[in-house]
C-alpha positions as CSV (number, residue, x, y, z in Angstrom):
1,M,0.2,0.0,-0.1
2,T,1.3,3.9,-0.8
3,V,0.3,6.4,0.8
4,I,0.8,10.0,-0.2
5,H,0.2,12.9,1.2
6,S,-0.3,15.9,-1.6
7,R,-2.4,18.2,-2.6
8,V,-3.7,15.8,-5.7
9,E,-3.7,18.7,-8.1
10,K,-0.3,18.6,-7.2
11,A,1.5,15.3,-7.4
12,N,3.4,13.5,-9.5
13,L,1.6,10.2,-8.9
14,P,2.1,6.8,-11.0
15,K,-1.7,5.2,-11.7
16,F,-3.5,3.3,-8.5
17,S,-6.7,0.8,-8.7
18,I,-8.3,2.7,-5.7
19,I,-8.1,6.4,-4.7
20,T,-10.1,8.0,-2.0
21,A,-11.2,11.4,-0.8
22,R,-13.0,12.8,2.4
23,A,-15.9,15.4,1.1
24,F,-12.9,17.9,0.0
25,S,-15.0,19.0,-3.1
26,T,-17.7,18.2,-5.5
27,I,-17.9,14.4,-6.9
28,N,-17.1,16.2,-10.0
29,N,-14.2,18.3,-8.8
30,I,-12.5,15.2,-7.2
31,I,-13.1,13.0,-10.5
32,R,-11.3,16.7,-12.7
33,L,-9.0,16.5,-9.9
34,A,-8.0,12.3,-8.6
35,G,-9.4,11.0,-11.5
36,Q,-6.4,11.0,-13.9
37,H,-5.0,9.0,-11.2
38,C,-7.0,6.3,-11.6
39,D,-5.9,3.0,-13.8
40,T,-7.8,2.1,-16.2
41,T,-10.4,-0.1,-14.1
42,G,-9.9,2.0,-11.3
43,C,-12.5,3.3,-8.4
44,L,-12.9,6.3,-6.6
45,V,-14.3,6.3,-3.5
46,L,-15.9,9.2,-2.3
47,M,-16.5,9.9,1.7
48,K,-19.5,12.7,1.8
49,G,-21.9,14.2,4.0
50,M,-25.6,14.1,2.9
51,Y,-26.8,12.0,0.2
52,P,-25.4,13.5,-2.5
53,K,-28.3,14.1,-4.7
54,E,-27.8,17.2,-6.5
55,E,-24.1,15.4,-7.7
56,L,-25.5,12.3,-8.9
57,P,-27.2,12.8,-12.5
58,L,-23.7,15.3,-13.4
59,V,-21.3,12.8,-13.1
60,T,-19.2,12.6,-16.1
61,D,-18.7,9.7,-18.5
62,V,-15.1,8.7,-17.5
63,F,-16.7,7.3,-14.7
64,D,-19.8,4.9,-13.3
65,L,-21.5,5.2,-10.1
66,R,-21.6,1.7,-8.8
67,D,-23.9,2.8,-5.6
68,V,-23.9,5.4,-2.8
69,I,-23.7,3.5,1.2
70,S,-25.4,4.8,4.5
71,L,-23.0,5.0,6.7
72,N,-23.5,4.7,10.6
73,I,-20.6,6.6,12.1
74,P,-20.1,6.2,15.7
75,G,-20.1,9.5,17.9
76,C,-21.4,10.6,14.7
77,D,-25.3,12.9,14.4
78,G,-24.4,13.9,11.0
79,Q,-25.0,11.9,7.8
80,R,-22.4,10.0,6.2
81,H,-22.4,8.1,3.1
82,L,-19.5,6.8,0.2
83,V,-20.0,7.3,-3.1
84,R,-17.7,4.5,-5.0
85,L,-17.3,5.8,-8.8
86,I,-15.6,2.8,-11.1
87,K,-13.5,4.1,-14.0
88,N,-14.9,3.2,-17.7
């Protein structure tokens, strides 16, 4: 496993099979910034707060929505969701 601590838009990275992001932007912006670092069958796993119903129809044609999983996190009163996208 490789962990890189850097701004995704400035990082010189190899291709990864899985990239995670913790609610730092919209889904499409994360795809634009981090999607370039996914290999041809890669997956983006994105942590979001509230269910991203407005963002989901805007997902680019580069990735397909696999699913959105509602998370129950102990000690956290807010909503949390995990969005999984698979590269086409």
